[in-house]
Phi, psi and omega in degrees: 000138180262146176287151180230166176235137176279176182298331179271017175067026173273117181285136180252127177234159172290321183216144173238134182239138176262124173098139180241045174265204181305309184288320181296317180295317180294318179299316178301314181299313182292320179295320178295320177300325181278357176093012180271133172288126189225142175229130177254136177245127185230131182289327180281176179260018176199170179283168176133335180061231182299333180279350171279318185277318184269096182229031180290160182303128178089358181297129179206168181276144177265008173252146181293144189299330181292342178259337188268065178197168179285148177235010182285343182231116178295324179297314178298317182300322182279337183279341184247131176238123178286149183263350180214163182293316176244098188295144178275165185307313181301323181288321178295318178296321177297321179297314181293325175292324176298317179296315181298323179286316183300320183257013176051050185278334187296336181294343178247018179243130175255111184274168179052042181224132177245146175268122183271325183200157177214131182232135181264128179261110184288341178283318181266350183057042179222158176265136170255120188242127185254132185254162184286352176269006178093351180268171179223152175227160180237143180209149176283323181241132181238110190241128179262132178231033186282343180070195184238007186239002186271335182276120182282131177261098181269112182298146180268072180283138175296129177090359182297329180289338181258004181294126186274346178271191178259141176228149185227153176244136182301329182281349177226051182289138181300147178286332177277160183293136177261126182261115180262010184302126178074007182260149168271127187242131174244135180245118181258124180097169178275080184301116184304123175067010178279134175243123180305336180263017181303138183308330182296339177251320184301321182292345182260006173077013180234140173252125183296148171277132184244135180238081182289146179275335177198176181290159182217169179252131181253145179224132178302137182285333179047072183282043177285150182286152176249120180250151179307125178083355181233128180232136181300142178290147180282000000 
């Protein structure tokens, strides 16, 4: 089915999907295979979802790499080999970009776009979806693929607006390298996969101060290599 535009320039799609992470990319692929005209809207300027936004030092998946991938395509499964048991953020992001390129998914994704509102019309049985660029689109199916890890929770600390140093949030980590050399670093919360002895800090001669909110469970990352046909023992 082809998308159409009404006289007021509202684009009509069979389906609109929010987010270009793991679920959004897969949903787009399956809907296109089924013949549905589909448009994905993504706030970032690239695919990846939570792995696009969360790129802080040491970020990695807590699921083993042999499970953390798509299985809908045997060809794709055989073409990609993970380099570690628990893949780090850069490798996962590379994998998702590889998938987007292999299946030509980007042509149906509109980046740097947020959905502000969506209203269902019971007479037409369609969704009217309003975007942050002032335009609107219409779709029969409105599917969310935002997941549960992409929205950054910035605590409302007293005095944060007057803090004279620099502060960062794991969910909105800068794309450029952050230099902690000579800085005193405090980590608030149980920063997922953060290790106080991470090389990005240890090499600079400083150990971060950590302020955990509660106890946590630690698991060795076991950065052993994964070779075709060989998997590290648990």
